[in-house]
C-alpha positions as a Markdown table, in Angstrom:
| # | Residue | x | y | z |
|---|---|---|---|---|
| 1 | Met | 240.2 | -71.8 | 92.0 |
| 2 | Ile | 238.0 | -69.9 | 89.5 |
| 3 | Val | 238.0 | -66.2 | 89.2 |
| 4 | Ala | 234.7 | -64.9 | 87.6 |
| 5 | Asn | 235.1 | -62.1 | 85.1 |
| 6 | Thr | 233.5 | -59.5 | 87.4 |
| 7 | Ala | 234.8 | -56.2 | 88.8 |
| 8 | Pro | 235.7 | -56.6 | 91.6 |
| 9 | Pro | 236.3 | -60.3 | 91.0 |
| 10 | Ile | 234.7 | -63.3 | 92.6 |
| 11 | Tyr | 237.1 | -66.1 | 93.7 |
| 12 | Ile | 235.6 | -69.6 | 94.2 |
| 13 | Asp | 237.1 | -72.9 | 95.1 |
| 14 | Leu | 234.7 | -75.5 | 93.7 |
| 15 | Gly | 236.2 | -78.5 | 95.5 |
| 16 | Asn | 234.6 | -81.6 | 94.1 |
| 17 | Asp | 231.7 | -79.5 | 92.8 |
| 18 | Glu | 229.0 | -82.0 | 93.6 |
| 19 | Pro | 225.3 | -81.2 | 94.1 |
| 20 | Gly | 224.4 | -80.4 | 97.7 |
| 21 | Met | 227.8 | -79.0 | 98.8 |
| 22 | Thr | 227.6 | -76.0 | 101.2 |
| 23 | Leu | 228.7 | -72.6 | 99.8 |
| 24 | Gln | 230.8 | -70.6 | 102.3 |
| 25 | Tyr | 232.3 | -67.1 | 102.1 |
| 26 | Arg | 235.6 | -65.9 | 103.6 |
| 27 | Asp | 235.2 | -63.3 | 106.4 |
| 28 | Ile | 237.8 | -61.6 | 108.6 |
| 29 | Glu | 237.1 | -61.6 | 112.3 |
| 30 | Arg | 239.6 | -60.0 | 114.7 |
| 31 | Gly | 242.3 | -60.4 | 112.1 |
| 32 | Tyr | 241.6 | -64.1 | 111.5 |
| 33 | Ile | 240.1 | -65.7 | 108.4 |
| 34 | Val | 236.8 | -67.3 | 109.2 |
| 35 | Trp | 234.7 | -69.3 | 106.7 |
| 36 | Arg | 230.9 | -68.8 | 107.2 |
| 37 | Asp | 228.0 | -70.5 | 105.5 |
| 38 | Tyr | 226.5 | -68.2 | 102.7 |
| 39 | Thr | 222.8 | -67.7 | 103.3 |
| 40 | Val | 220.0 | -66.2 | 101.3 |
| 41 | Gly | 216.7 | -65.5 | 103.0 |
| 42 | Gly | 217.9 | -67.4 | 106.1 |
| 43 | Lys | 218.7 | -70.6 | 104.1 |
| 44 | Val | 222.2 | -72.0 | 103.5 |
| 45 | Val | 223.1 | -72.0 | 99.8 |
| 46 | Thr | 224.2 | -75.3 | 98.3 |
| 47 | Ser | 225.6 | -76.3 | 94.9 |
| 48 | Pro | 224.9 | -75.9 | 92.1 |
| 49 | Val | 225.6 | -72.2 | 92.5 |
| 50 | Asp | 225.1 | -69.4 | 90.0 |
| 51 | Ile | 228.4 | -67.5 | 90.3 |
| 52 | Asp | 226.9 | -64.5 | 88.5 |
| 53 | Glu | 224.5 | -64.0 | 91.4 |
| 54 | Leu | 227.2 | -63.8 | 94.1 |
| 55 | Pro | 228.5 | -60.5 | 95.5 |
| 56 | His | 232.3 | -60.0 | 95.1 |
| 57 | Gly | 234.4 | -61.9 | 97.6 |
| 58 | Arg | 236.0 | -65.3 | 98.2 |
| 59 | Tyr | 234.0 | -68.5 | 98.3 |
| 60 | Arg | 234.4 | -72.2 | 98.6 |
| 61 | Leu | 232.2 | -75.3 | 98.3 |
| 62 | Leu | 232.5 | -77.6 | 101.2 |
| 63 | Asp | 231.3 | -81.2 | 101.3 |
| 64 | Thr | 228.4 | -81.3 | 103.8 |
| 65 | Glu | 229.6 | -84.6 | 105.2 |
| 66 | Leu | 232.9 | -83.0 | 106.3 |
| 67 | His | 231.2 | -79.8 | 107.6 |
């Protein structure tokens, strides 16, 4: 887990951190944690990711083969 030096902070689990991994963000739905694909302009963001461009929150990189 990496915490970017931002205020508020960004938390990101890089997993294997290999190119093409899907970036997901943590959301809360009806009291449950739900991981959703992070999109920009309608397209799913994949690694490599510029952490400085992300809004605050919790993220993870997920291997697309497992997704």
